[in-house]
N, C-alpha and C positions, 0 to 999 in steps of 0.2 A: 498709783496703778497706771500702767501703760497698756492701752488697747489699740491694736492695729486692725482697722477695718479694711477689707479687701473686696473688690468686685472686678470681674474680668471686663476689659474694655474692648479688646479686639482679638481676633484669632481664636484658636481652640487648643486646649492642652493635648488633644489627640493629633493635631496637625504637625507637619515637619517644621514649619516656621514657628518661631517663639512667640507665645501670646503676650499681650500687654495688659497691665492691670492699673486700676485706679486705687490709690491707697490714701487713707486718712488716719492720722495718729491722734488719739484722744488721751489726755493725761488725767481724766477724772473731773476736770473743770472746763477745759476748752480744747479745741483742736489746735495742735502745735505744728502740724505739718500736713500738706496735701500735695500729691504729685502723681504722675503717670510713669510707670516703670515696667521694664521687661521682667520676665520670670527670674532670670539670672540675678538682676539687681534686687528683686524682692527677697530671694533666698539670702543674699548677702546682708540686706537690711535687717532681716530677722535675726541673723547671727550677731549683728552689730548692736542693735538696741535691746535685744532679749525681752520682748514684750511679755506681759503677764498673760495676755490673751490675743489670739488671732481670730477675728470674727468675719464670717462670710455667710452667704445664703445658699451655697452649694459647695461642699468640700471637693467635689470632683472637678471643679474649675481649677484646683490647685495641683492635683496629681491624678494620674490614671491608676487603675487597679494594679497595673504592672509595676509602676515605680512608687507605690504607696509606702513601702518600708523605707525606701531611700529618703522620702520626704520627712517621715517621722523621726528618722535617725539623726537628721540635721537640726531638729528643733532643740532649743535650749532646754535644760532640765525642767525648769518651772513653767515653761510656756504651754498653755492649753489651746487646743484648736476648738473653736466654737462654731456650730451651725445654728444660726439664730432663729430660723423659721420652721424648725421641726426635726424629726429624726429621719431615718432612711425610708420608712414606710408611710409616715404621716407628716405632711408639711403644708404650710399655707403660703400664699404669695407674700413677699417681703412687705409690701405696702400695707397689707391687712394686719400683719403682726405689729408693724410699727405704729399704726393708728391705735391699736388696742393698748399700746403702752405709751400713748401721749406724744408720739413723734409724727409730725406731719410730713407726709411724702406721697407723691402721686403715683399712679400705676405706670406712668410714662416718665419716671424720674431718670435723670442721667446716671451714668456709671459712678461718678464721684458722689452724687447724692446717696446712692445705694451703699457705697462704701462707708459713708458717714453714718447712715442709719444702722448698719451692722455694728459699728463700733459703739454707738449709743445704746443699742439693745443689749449687747454683751456687758456693758458697764452697769446695766440695770439688772444683771443676773438673769436675762432672758435667753433661752436657748439650751443646746445640748453639748456636753463635752464629748468630742469624737476621739476615740482611741482604738488602736489595734492591739493593745497590750492587756494582759490578764491581771496585772497588779503585782505579780511576783518578779523575781530576778534570778538570773544565773550568774554566779561569780566563778570565773574560769581562770585558773592559774596554770601557766604552761611555760615552756622555753620561749625565749624571745627570738631565737634564730635556729636554723637547721645546724646540727652539729657536724655533719659531713664525715668524711673519712679522716684517718690520721693514725699516728703512731702512739707511743706511750704518753707523750705530753697531751695529745688530744683525748686520750682515755681519761687522764687525770682531770682535764677540763670538763669532760662529760659527767664524770662522777660528781664534780663540784656543783655543776648546774642542777643535777637531779637532787642533790642535797639541799640546794637553795630553794628549789620548787617545793620540796617537802617541808622546809622550815616556814616558807610563806603560807602554805596550806595550813600548817599548825597555828600560825599567828592569827589567821582569819578565823579559824575554828574557835580559838579562845575568845576572840572579840564577839562572835555570834553567841557563844555561851554566856558571856558577861551581860549581854543585852537581853538574854532570855528568848532569843529568836530560834525557833525550830528549823531544822535544815536536813537535807539529804545530801550525802557526799558520795561521789563516785571518783575513785582514784585509780590511776594506772601506775603500777610499780615499775621501777627501773633502777638497776644497781642497788645501792643502799638507800635510795631515796624514792622520789616520784617523778615520772615524766609529765604527769598532768593531774590536776584535781579540779573537779567541778561541783560547786555547791548549788543546790536548788532551794530558794527561800521564798516564802509567801509573806511579804511585808512591804511597806512603803519604802521609797528611796531614802526618806528622812531618817528611818531607823538604822540605815547602813552608814551613818555619818562616822568617819574614821576609817572606813574601808574604801580606799580610793583606787581608781584606775591608774595603772602605771605601766611604763614600758622601759625597763632598764636594759643594759647590755646583755644580761643573762636571763632574766625572768620578766614575764609580763602578766598583768592582772587585768582582765576585762570584766565589766559589769554590764550585762545585757538584759533588757526587759523580756519577759516571757510574751510570746506573740499569740494572738487569737487567730482563728481561721477567717473571721470577718470583723469588720468595724463594729464597735459598740457605741451607742448613743445614750449617755447618762445625763439626766436633767441637771442643769447648772445649779439650780436651787430647788430644794425640796420643800413642799408645804409643811410647815411646822406642826403637824398633827400626828398623833398616835392613832392608828385605825384598825378596824376589823374588816377583812375582805371576804366576801362570799363569792364563790366561783362556780359556774355551771359550764363545763367544757363540752365540746362536741364540734360538729360542722360549723355551727354558730356558737361562739364562746361569749358568755356574759360575765361581767365583773361588777359587783356592787360594793360600795365603800360606806361603812358606818364609822362615826367617831366613837370614843369610849363612853359617851353618854347616850349612845343608841340613835343618834341623828343621822339621817341619810345624807351623805355628802354628794355622791354622784353614782350613776349607774350607766354602764355602756355595754354594747354588744357588737361583735364583728364576726364576719365569716372567715374561717380558717385562720384564726388568730394564733400566731406562733408563740412558743414559750418565751423567746427573747423579747417579743413585743409586749407580752403580758407583764414580764418583769420590768421592762422600761416604764410601762404605765404605772405600776405599783411603786416603783422606786422614787416617784416624785414626792411621796409622803415620807415624813421623818422616820416612822417605824410602822411596819405592818405587824401588829402584835399577834393576831390570830388569822389563820387562813381556814375558811369553813367550806364544807361540802354538804350537799343535801342527801347524799347516799353513803352507805357503809358497805364495803370499805371504800375509802376515797380513791378516785381515779389516779393513775400514775402522774398525769399532768398536774394535778393539785399537789400531790406529794412532792414533786420536783420543785414547784414554786415555794412551798413551805420550807423545804430544805435549803433552797438558794437564799431565802430571806431570813433564815434562822428564826422562823415563826412557829407558834404553837399550831398544830394541825387538829382541827375539830371535825369530828364526824358524829352524826346523831346515833343514838342506840340502834335505830332501825331506819331504813330509807323513808323519807318524808312522802306522804301521799299528796296527790294534787290538791285534794280538798284542804289538807292541813296547810299546804304552802299558800293557797289562796287566802285562807283564814288568817294566817300569820301576817301577810303583807297588808291585807285590807284592814285588819284590826289596828295595826300600828300606823299605817300610812293611808294609801288609797289606791284605786286602780290606775289613777293618772300618773303614778310615779314610774310605771314600766310600760314599754311599748311592745313587748312580746313575752312568750312563756319562758324563754331562757333568762331574761332579766328578772322576771318574777321569781324563778327558782334560785337565782343568785342572791336576791334580797332576802328570801326566806331562810337560806343557809346562814347568812350573816346575822339575821335576827335571832335564830336559834342559838348560835354561838354566843351572841351578846347576852341572852337570857341565862345561859349556862354560867358565864363568868362575871355577870353584872355585880353581884354582891362582893365577890373577891376583889374586883377592880376598885370598887368604892372603898373597901376596907384598906387595901394597899395604898391607895392615893392619900387616905387620911394619915396613915403611918408615915408616908413620905413627907407630907406637910409638917407633921409633928417633929420628925428627925431632920428637917431642912435638907432633904436630898433632892431638891427640885432639878438640879443639873443632871441627875442620874435617873430621872423618872422612868424613861423607856426601858433602860437596862434592868432596873429593880422590878418593874412590872413583869417583864418577860421571865426573869429568873424565879420570882416568887410564884408566878402562875405555873411554872414548870416544876414546882415542888420545893424550892429552897426556902429557908426561913430568913426573913429580912435582917435579923440581928446577926446571923451567920455571914451574910453577904458583907456587912460592915466590918465584922471581926476579921473575915478572910482578907479583906482589902488592906486592913492595918497590918495583919500578919505578913502578908506578901511584901509590904513596904519594909517591914523590919528585916525580913529574910534578905531582901535586895541590898539593904544597907550593910548587913553582916557579911554577905557574899563579897561586897565591894571592898570591905575592910580586909577580908581574908585574902582576896586577890592581891591587894596592895602589899600584904605581909608575905605572900607566897614566894618562896625562894626560886631563883631562876634555874629551872631544871635543865635548861638547854645550854647552860654555860659551857660545858665540855664540847658540845657540837659546834657552838659559835667559835670557841677557841681554835679548834682544829680547822674549821673553815677559813678563819682569818690567816692561819699559817699557810694554808694551801693557796689562798688568794695572793699573799705576798710573793710566793714562788712563781705564780703565773702572771703577775701584774705586767712585767715587761713584755711577755709574749702577747698578752692581750692588747697592750698599747700598740704593738707592731701590727697586729691584725686589724685594729681599728683604723690605723693610718692607711693600710692597704685598701681597706673598704672605702675610706673617704676618697682616696685617689681614684679608685675604680668608679665611684659615684660621679666624681668630677668629669672623668672621661666620658661616661655615659651621657651626662648632661650636655657636654660639648658636642658629642655626636648627634644627639637628638636635635640640638639647636641648628646644626649644619644641615640635617635632613629637612627640617622645616624651611630653611633658606632655599635649598634646592627645589623643594616642592613648589614654593612661591615663584621661583624663576621659570620652572617648567610650565606652570599654570599660565603665567603672563605670556609666554611664547606661544602656547597653544591658542590662547585667546586672540592674540594678534593675527595668527595664521587663519583662524576661523573667520575673523572680520574681513580680511582681505579676500577670502574665498567667496564670502557673501557679496562683496562689492563686485567681484569679477562676474559672478552669476547674474547680478542685476544688469551690468553692462551688456552681457551676452543676450539677455532677454529683451532689452530695449533695442538692441541692434536687430534682433529678429523681428520685432514689431515694426521697425522702419522698413525692413525688406518686405513685410507682408502688406504694406500700405497699398501697393498696387492692386493686390487681390481684393482688399476691402473696397477700393473704389469701384472695381468691377461688380461687386455684389450690390453696391448702392445703385449702380447703373441698371442692373437687372431689376431691382425693386421699382425704379422709375418706369421702366418698360412695362412692368406688370400693372402699375397704377394707370398707365395710359390705356392698357387693354381693358381695364375695368371702367374706363371712361369717368373716373372720379375727377380728374383734373389733368390738363396738359401742362407739362413743365418743359422749360427750355433746357438746353445742355449746360446752361450757366448756373442752374439751381440744384440744390440737394433737398431731398425730403427729410423732414424732421418730425419724429413721433412726439406728440404732446402728452405730458403727464400733468393733469390739472393740479393734483395735490400729492404731496410726498407722503402717501399712506400705503399700507399693505394692500388694501382693497384695490386702489388705483394701479399698483404695480402688478397685481394678479390679472387685472383686465388687460393691461398692456402686453403681458406674456403671450396671450392668445394670438396676436397679430404680429408681434415683434420678430425680427430676424437678426441674427448675429451680424454685427458690424454697422447697424443703423445708428442714427443720432437721436438722443432723447433731450427734450426741452422740458424742464420742471418749472411750471408756472408759479407754484407756491411752495417754497422750500421749507416752510415751517413744519414742525411736528415729527419728522422722521428721525429714527435713532440708528444705532449700529446694525441691528438685524435687518432693517428695511434697506439700508445702504448695501449690505452684503447681498441681499436678494437682487437688487438693481444691478450690481456688478456681475451676478451670475448670468445675466442676459448677454454679456459681452458686447456692450455698445462701443461704437467707434469713439464717440465723444458724448459728454453730458454738458448741456448748457443750463446753468442755474445761478441763482444769487447765493453765493456761499456765506454771506453775512447773516442771512436768515436761518441758515442751517445749524443744527445742534453740533456741539463740540465732537461728540462721538461719531456722528455721521461724517463730519469733515475729515476726521482722522481716518475713517474707513475708506473714504474716496480719495485719499491723498496720493495713491499710486495710479489713479485713473486720469484720463484727459478731461479736465473740467474747465469749461470756458465761461467766464463771467458774462452775464446777460448784456452788460453795457459795452462789451467788446465786439458784438455782432448785431446785424440788423435782421430780425426775424419777422416774417409775414405769415399771419394765420389764414388758413383756408379750410373752413369746416373743422374736421377732426385732425387735420394735418397742418403743418407749417412748412415754409420753404426758407432757405437761406442761400445766399450767393456762395457758390462752390469755391470761388477763388479766395474770398475773405475767410471762409471756414478752414480751408486747407492751410492758409497762412497762419491762422491762430493755432491749429493743431501742430504745425511744424515748429512754431515759436515755443509752444509749451514743451514739446518733446525735446527740442534742443536745450531748453533751460534745464530740464530734468537730467539730460545726458551730461551737460556741462557740470551740473552739481555733483553727480556721481563721479565723473572723471576727476574733478577737483578734490573731492574727498579721498578718492583712490590715490591720487598723487601725493596728497598730504601724508597718508598712511605709509606709502612707500618711502617717502622722504624720512619719516620718523624711523623706519626700520633701518635705512641706510645709515642714519646718524647714530643709532644705537649699536651698530655693528652686527645685527642679526643675520644680514645677508652676505657677510664676508666669508 
């Protein structure tokens, strides 16, 4: 057994970028492979190794509701998709389910550890089989290609194809009859044959062995599973018990389960419990023998459950009174077994049904043991309780086997009644063989041309994309050069603003500065609070000195840039990577390159040394951009793009 455990590592199935997954392959004894893959690689791996089960803790990590059918259509025939931690409406955290089943995993486990846990749980038959299919199939027989227009030879070919479709439909019909599979056939007549035939069958894929998908030059056969409106979650393993279910439907629905000895196995209640959820809950048992109601007639909800599970429907001769229900439950069990009136009513209904069928069940079980029919216990119990005689069931089984054997022999001896049709078709095929071969050659030639044209289109797309990308990069570089040139021109204006600030400080009598000094605003700590305080007094074009560069991130650096300082003096080594990256386009002077003198809440710096540092940094940035621009231009000239 091969189980593929999957857990999403990064990204999302709903995003445009492809998500990545952690995968762990378990062979029943040990893990034989672990890796991290893209969704594309995951799909290919599933096709390649054809695992028995794909296990995960959330199926919607593998597909969206929109592409759900596409995902299930690529799964190998025998591969099951398992959600290990519950169904669509009820599920537990993965680490809780794992611990319940003896697998140690923390709530903060890595993606790979969760993939491994999923694989181990599925190998222990823990979880639900997820499927969008009903369980039946459509077998569709049709033409393999469009017939198009034509003269007499085309008319002959069309008649031949329709005859072959009719023959294929007849062959499949015979195979279904041989296997005793009931079916519905819809056929579209054309000429002397059929243009299309569609079978609807309700059976497993295994029973259709011998009926294969095919696509020939003239006829194709498709086998498509019937689709449900929504996903179904079926327990991977059912509890091996035959049970009686008492149900009390309503706004709050309660379900009580008794075994065939009358012991209470479990009782549950839930608000607005849907039919599908109730069926999922009951299907974890091997067989629900009887579905019981406490009223007559039974509500539609209970009737549907009984019909879906092919169970006996029990209703009391008259609706049970509250006193009778209390007496039934308290006499057999106690008040402690139920938590509300709905659960009490469900238990009472189950007890009433058990009492009705108790003697019959015991008698049938004794006969089953005497006749050694243990493997068919649930089937025999159900059929006998429905009114059949146990001896008749055994006799009918043997009779059915004899009929099947006789039918098989009869079919083997049956003369080929289609001999004349086949003979005429063979003659017609011979006449058309050359024409068909020529048509196939033309199609192959056309396909080759299409393939070549598609390849050329892809090459042109790549060339155009590369050219556009280069032009875009050059445009960005030109814009940067233009902006820096503009900044250099604005330097004079910035100086004037700083001079105005100095004059203002003199007027406020805070401190007198000489013309050789520039005011520097001090930011004690690189935090949001300190930046907000600075905003109140700061003017565009001033200089900021960050005393302690620790702690600040990208958003604080962006806020600082929004003040539009002329320059920032800071220890870049202390700064975080994101902050350094955000300030990369600003003028940032290392603290060891200038001499700063602090005076109360301000600091001063020599104007000449400051201007030299700013000029040095701007020139370096400009040289960098020009060098990069020239390199790009040189590359374009060398590739011939500008010729």
